[in-house]
C-alpha positions as CSV (number, residue, x, y, z in Angstrom):
1,M,116.7,103.2,139.6
2,S,114.6,100.6,141.4
3,L,111.5,102.4,140.2
4,I,112.7,102.2,136.6
5,K,113.4,98.4,137.0
6,K,109.9,97.9,138.4
7,I,108.4,99.7,135.5
8,L,110.4,97.7,133.0
9,K,109.5,94.4,134.7
10,G,105.9,95.5,134.7
11,L,106.0,96.2,130.9
12,V,107.7,92.9,130.2
13,L,105.1,91.0,132.3
14,L,102.3,92.9,130.5
15,L,103.8,92.0,127.1
16,V,104.2,88.3,128.1
17,L,100.5,88.2,129.3
18,L,99.4,89.9,126.1
19,L,101.3,87.3,124.0
20,I,99.8,84.4,126.0
21,T,96.3,85.9,125.6
22,L,96.7,86.2,121.8
23,Y,97.8,82.6,121.6
24,L,95.1,81.3,123.9
25,T,92.4,83.2,122.0
26,D,93.7,82.1,118.6
27,T,94.4,85.7,117.6
28,D,98.2,85.5,117.4
29,Y,98.1,86.6,113.8
30,L,97.7,90.1,115.2
31,I,101.4,90.0,116.1
32,K,102.2,89.9,112.4
33,A,99.6,92.6,111.7
34,I,101.1,94.9,114.3
35,K,104.6,94.3,113.0
36,T,103.9,94.7,109.3
37,I,101.1,97.3,109.2
38,Y,100.6,99.3,112.4
39,L,104.3,99.8,113.2
40,N,104.8,101.1,109.7
41,G,102.3,103.8,110.3
42,Y,99.3,102.3,108.5
43,T,95.9,101.1,109.6
44,T,95.3,98.8,106.7
45,A,97.3,97.0,103.9
46,F,99.4,99.4,101.9
47,L,100.9,99.6,98.4
48,E,104.4,98.2,99.1
49,D,103.5,95.9,102.0
50,Y,104.5,92.9,99.9
51,K,108.1,93.6,101.0
52,Y,107.1,92.5,104.5
53,F,105.5,89.2,103.5
54,D,106.7,86.0,102.0
55,N,106.2,85.9,98.2
56,E,106.6,83.6,95.3
57,T,108.1,85.0,92.0
58,V,106.2,84.8,88.8
59,N,108.7,85.1,86.0
60,Y,108.3,86.8,82.6
61,G,109.2,85.2,79.3
62,K,109.9,87.1,76.1
63,P,108.8,90.8,76.7
64,Q,106.4,92.4,74.3
65,P,106.7,96.1,75.0
66,W,103.6,98.3,74.4
67,P,104.0,100.5,71.3
68,N,103.5,104.3,71.8
69,H,100.5,105.9,70.2
70,K,101.1,108.6,67.6
71,N,99.7,111.1,70.1
72,Y,101.7,109.7,73.0
73,N,101.7,112.1,75.9
74,A,100.5,114.9,73.6
75,I,98.5,116.4,76.5
76,S,99.0,116.6,80.3
77,E,96.5,115.7,83.0
78,T,93.5,117.9,83.4
79,E,93.3,120.2,86.4
80,Q,90.7,118.0,88.1
81,L,92.8,114.8,87.5
82,N,95.8,116.5,89.0
83,I,93.8,117.5,92.1
84,T,92.4,113.9,92.4
85,N,95.8,112.3,91.9
86,E,97.3,114.5,94.6
87,T,94.4,114.0,97.0
88,Y,94.4,110.2,96.8
89,G,98.1,109.6,96.2
90,T,98.0,108.3,92.6
91,I,101.3,106.7,91.7
92,A,100.5,105.6,88.1
93,F,98.0,106.8,85.5
94,L,97.9,105.1,82.1
95,I,95.7,105.4,79.1
96,V,95.9,102.7,76.3
97,K,94.1,103.6,73.1
98,N,94.0,101.1,70.2
99,D,96.5,98.9,71.9
100,S,99.1,101.7,72.2
101,I,100.2,103.8,75.1
102,W,98.4,107.1,74.6
103,F,99.3,108.6,78.0
104,E,101.4,107.6,81.0
105,N,102.7,109.3,84.1
106,Y,104.1,108.2,87.4
107,Y,104.2,110.0,90.7
108,N,105.7,110.1,94.2
109,G,108.9,108.4,93.3
110,F,107.3,105.5,91.4
111,D,108.1,104.7,87.8
112,E,106.8,102.4,85.0
113,D,108.5,99.3,86.5
114,S,107.7,99.9,90.2
115,P,105.8,96.9,91.6
116,T,102.9,97.7,93.9
117,N,100.1,95.6,95.4
118,S,97.2,94.7,93.2
119,F,95.0,93.9,96.1
120,S,91.7,92.5,94.8
121,M,92.6,93.0,91.1
122,A,94.1,89.6,91.6
123,K,90.5,88.2,91.7
124,S,90.2,88.8,88.0
125,Y,93.4,86.8,87.4
126,V,92.1,83.9,89.5
127,S,88.8,83.9,87.6
128,G,90.8,83.8,84.4
129,L,92.8,80.9,85.7
130,L,89.5,79.1,86.3
131,G,88.6,79.7,82.7
132,K,92.0,78.3,81.6
133,A,91.6,75.2,83.8
134,I,88.2,74.6,82.1
135,M,89.7,75.2,78.7
136,E,92.5,72.7,79.5
137,G,90.1,70.1,80.8
138,Y,91.2,70.1,84.5
139,I,87.8,71.4,85.5
140,K,84.6,70.4,83.6
141,S,82.6,73.6,83.8
142,L,81.5,76.5,86.0
143,D,78.9,74.0,87.4
144,Q,81.4,71.5,88.8
145,P,81.0,71.1,92.5
146,V,83.8,72.4,94.8
147,C,83.5,69.1,96.6
148,D,85.3,67.4,93.7
149,F,88.5,69.4,94.6
150,I,88.1,70.2,98.3
151,P,86.6,67.2,100.2
152,E,85.8,69.4,103.2
153,Y,83.0,71.0,101.2
154,C,81.0,67.8,100.5
155,D,78.4,67.9,103.2
156,G,75.1,69.8,103.6
157,L,74.8,73.1,101.7
158,S,78.5,72.9,100.9
159,A,77.9,70.0,98.5
160,K,75.8,72.4,96.3
161,L,78.7,74.9,96.0
162,T,80.2,75.2,92.5
163,V,83.4,76.8,91.2
164,G,81.1,79.2,89.3
165,D,79.5,80.2,92.6
166,L,83.0,81.1,93.9
167,A,84.0,83.1,90.8
168,S,80.7,85.1,90.9
169,M,80.7,85.7,94.6
170,A,77.6,83.7,95.3
171,S,78.9,81.1,97.8
172,G,76.5,81.7,100.7
173,T,79.4,81.5,103.1
174,N,79.8,83.2,106.5
175,W,82.7,85.3,105.3
176,D,82.7,88.9,106.7
177,E,84.4,91.4,104.3
178,A,85.7,93.9,106.9
179,Y,89.0,95.5,106.1
180,Y,89.6,97.7,109.2
181,S,88.5,95.4,112.0
182,P,91.6,93.6,113.5
183,F,89.3,90.6,114.4
184,S,87.6,90.0,111.1
185,I,88.2,87.0,109.0
186,T,89.4,89.2,106.2
187,T,92.2,90.6,108.5
188,R,93.0,87.2,109.8
189,A,93.4,85.8,106.3
190,Y,95.9,88.5,105.4
191,F,98.2,87.7,108.3
192,D,97.6,84.0,109.1
193,D,100.6,81.8,108.5
194,D,98.5,78.8,107.6
195,L,95.8,80.1,105.3
196,R,94.6,76.7,104.1
197,T,93.8,75.4,107.6
198,M,92.2,78.7,108.5
199,M,89.9,78.6,105.5
200,L,88.8,75.0,106.0
201,Q,88.1,75.6,109.7
202,K,86.5,79.0,109.6
203,V,84.7,79.3,106.3
204,K,81.3,77.6,106.3
205,V,78.4,77.6,103.7
206,V,75.4,79.0,105.7
207,E,73.1,79.9,102.8
208,E,72.0,78.2,99.6
209,P,74.9,78.8,97.2
210,G,74.3,80.3,93.7
211,K,71.3,82.5,94.7
212,R,72.7,85.9,95.3
213,F,75.8,88.1,95.0
214,K,77.7,88.9,98.2
215,Y,81.3,90.1,97.8
216,A,83.6,87.8,99.8
217,S,87.3,87.5,99.4
218,G,87.1,84.0,100.8
219,D,85.2,82.9,97.7
220,T,88.3,83.6,95.6
221,Q,90.6,82.0,98.1
222,L,88.6,78.8,98.0
223,L,88.5,79.1,94.2
224,G,92.3,79.3,94.1
225,M,92.6,76.3,96.4
226,A,90.2,74.3,94.1
227,I,92.2,75.3,91.0
228,E,95.5,74.2,92.6
229,N,93.9,70.8,93.5
230,A,92.4,70.4,90.0
231,T,95.6,71.3,88.1
232,Q,98.1,70.0,90.6
233,K,100.0,73.2,90.0
234,K,100.8,76.1,92.4
235,L,98.7,79.1,91.5
236,Y,101.7,81.3,90.9
237,Q,103.2,78.8,88.5
238,Y,99.9,78.5,86.7
239,L,99.7,82.3,86.4
240,E,103.2,82.3,84.9
241,D,102.4,79.6,82.4
242,C,99.0,80.7,81.4
243,F,99.2,84.5,81.3
244,W,102.3,86.2,82.5
245,K,104.6,84.7,79.9
246,P,102.1,84.4,77.0
247,L,101.0,88.0,77.4
248,G,104.5,89.3,77.1
249,C,104.8,90.9,80.5
250,E,108.0,93.0,80.9
251,N,108.7,92.4,84.6
252,E,108.6,89.6,87.0
253,T,105.9,89.8,89.6
254,F,105.5,88.6,93.1
255,W,102.4,86.9,94.6
256,Q,102.1,86.9,98.4
257,I,101.8,83.6,100.2
258,D,100.9,82.9,103.8
259,S,104.3,81.6,104.7
260,K,107.2,79.7,103.1
261,P,106.5,76.5,104.9
262,N,102.8,76.4,103.9
263,D,103.2,78.1,100.5
264,M,99.5,79.0,100.1
265,V,98.9,81.8,97.7
266,K,96.7,84.7,98.9
267,A,94.5,84.1,95.9
268,Y,92.1,86.9,96.7
269,C,94.8,89.6,96.5
270,C,98.3,90.7,96.4
271,I,100.1,90.4,93.0
272,A,102.8,93.0,93.0
273,S,103.2,94.5,89.5
274,N,103.0,97.7,87.5
275,A,100.4,99.6,85.4
276,K,101.6,98.4,82.0
277,D,101.7,94.7,82.9
278,F,98.3,94.9,84.7
279,A,96.9,96.5,81.6
280,R,97.7,93.4,79.5
281,F,95.0,91.4,81.3
282,G,92.5,94.1,80.5
283,K,93.5,93.9,76.8
284,L,93.1,90.1,76.8
285,Y,89.5,90.4,77.9
286,K,88.9,93.3,75.6
287,D,90.0,91.1,72.7
288,Y,87.7,88.1,73.7
289,G,90.6,86.1,75.1
290,Q,92.9,86.5,72.0
291,W,96.5,87.7,72.2
292,N,98.5,88.2,69.0
293,G,96.2,85.8,67.1
294,T,96.3,83.1,69.7
295,Q,93.2,82.1,71.7
296,V,94.7,82.2,75.1
297,L,91.4,82.1,76.9
298,D,88.0,80.8,75.7
299,S,86.0,83.6,74.2
300,T,82.7,82.3,75.6
301,F,84.2,82.2,79.1
302,V,85.5,85.8,78.7
303,E,82.1,87.1,77.6
304,Q,80.3,85.3,80.4
305,S,82.9,86.8,82.9
306,V,82.0,90.4,81.9
307,T,78.2,89.8,82.0
308,P,76.2,90.0,85.2
309,R,75.3,86.6,86.6
310,F,72.3,88.0,88.6
311,T,70.0,90.7,87.2
312,E,69.6,92.2,90.7
313,S,73.4,92.6,90.9
314,P,74.4,94.1,87.6
315,Q,77.7,95.3,89.0
316,Y,79.5,91.9,89.0
317,G,80.2,89.0,86.6
318,Y,82.8,86.4,87.2
319,G,85.8,88.1,88.8
320,W,85.1,91.4,87.1
321,W,83.2,94.5,88.1
322,L,80.8,96.0,85.6
323,Y,79.9,99.7,85.3
324,E,77.8,102.0,83.1
325,K,78.7,105.7,82.7
326,D,77.9,108.4,80.2
327,G,76.5,105.8,77.8
328,K,79.6,103.7,77.9
329,S,80.0,100.2,79.3
330,F,83.1,99.2,81.3
331,F,84.4,96.1,82.9
332,I,86.9,96.7,85.6
333,M,89.6,95.0,87.8
334,R,89.5,96.7,91.2
335,G,91.7,96.8,94.3
336,H,91.4,97.9,97.9
337,L,93.1,101.3,97.6
338,G,91.6,102.3,94.3
339,Q,93.7,100.1,92.0
340,M,91.8,99.9,88.7
341,V,92.1,98.5,85.2
342,I,89.1,100.0,83.4
343,V,88.2,98.5,80.0
344,D,86.0,100.1,77.3
345,R,85.8,97.5,74.7
346,A,83.6,99.4,72.3
347,N,86.1,102.3,72.0
348,N,89.2,100.2,72.4
349,I,90.4,102.1,75.5
350,I,92.0,100.9,78.8
351,V,92.6,103.2,81.7
352,V,94.8,102.1,84.6
353,R,95.1,103.9,87.9
354,L,97.3,102.8,90.9
355,G,97.6,104.6,94.1
356,H,97.6,104.9,97.9
357,R,94.0,105.8,98.7
358,R,90.5,106.1,97.3
359,T,87.4,107.9,98.2
360,P,85.5,106.3,101.2
361,Q,82.9,103.7,100.3
362,T,79.5,103.4,102.1
363,F,79.4,99.8,101.2
364,I,81.8,97.2,99.7
365,G,82.1,97.5,95.9
366,E,80.5,101.0,95.7
367,F,81.5,103.0,92.6
368,S,82.5,106.1,94.4
369,E,83.5,109.6,93.2
370,D,87.1,108.8,92.3
371,V,86.1,106.1,89.8
372,D,83.9,108.6,87.9
373,I,86.7,111.2,88.0
374,Y,89.3,108.9,86.5
375,I,87.0,107.9,83.7
376,E,85.7,111.4,83.0
377,E,89.1,113.1,83.0
378,A,90.7,110.4,80.8
379,Y,88.0,110.9,78.2
380,K,88.3,114.7,78.4
381,M,92.0,114.3,77.7
382,L,91.3,112.0,74.8
383,A,88.6,114.3,73.4
384,H,90.9,117.3,73.6
385,V,93.6,115.8,71.4
386,T,91.0,114.4,69.0
387,Q,89.5,117.9,68.5
388,T,92.9,119.5,68.0
């Protein structure tokens, strides 16, 4: 019995020493990471992790249900799509053609209303909120300095940083986009209880802004902070007013915050919603910012958003990924685990995929095999019904 007591005392002492070390080394955010991610059996953020964080609710207004296409669910998934869905844990696959639901299916116990984490698809929304703030006069243009809204970015290279640089991932900051390292700033931002202070203390402009594309979630976080300061509205409230209600979303959504006391939205990620409501934002951009005859977002801003800013980085515009495949041009909202809203404006088609995993990437932002498969198989399904 005395041996057991000694072991228990030793474990308690070890735990206390570990906690003290975490606090002394300013890595106590790892406690939250262990509790919410690792103890739930994951090594990174997961689809329903919003349940373990503080959230703010984004309410819906008058719902505008999607109509069903005349060929609604006339064909099932292709064999290859079924294999890919099974392999990577797809939970929703949706095809919208001519603004009608052409195909939809849900898997693994999820349904059309199930909210799951958007991850970085949220960046497209935040870029859109920048466009709305410009449209409403809160921000002058993409060229307005961040210094006008965040005084901590008024010195040295930071003074040259613009809101457009943040939206196009060209900040020149020291942000390290590393998802699986527990000590990266990306991981810290996900679990820190005071995100605003962390950003202002840790994120520095170290290169000339506006010169090159480098994917950095911190850029969108700073952009969200600038928008809040410019509009004097919380980002979740601005999303509700500008897009969630006007686009007729059918479900409330949840946007993760750092903690209830600090109420700082994780602007770079983490809107919990479903495939049909995510698809609405793709439709808005497909239609040059119009929704049911109303110009919700400036068409010039929309077009600039889905055009590469840098010729040497044709894969990114302002908050949107850009892709060419099989003679078709796509602009895409993308998330960490293979969340995608894929828009083909020329053919009036939107494909949405949500799921647990994606094929491994050799670098951040790579268009890997699963992206091609979701596009190829969706168009095979469409072509089969057209031919028959």
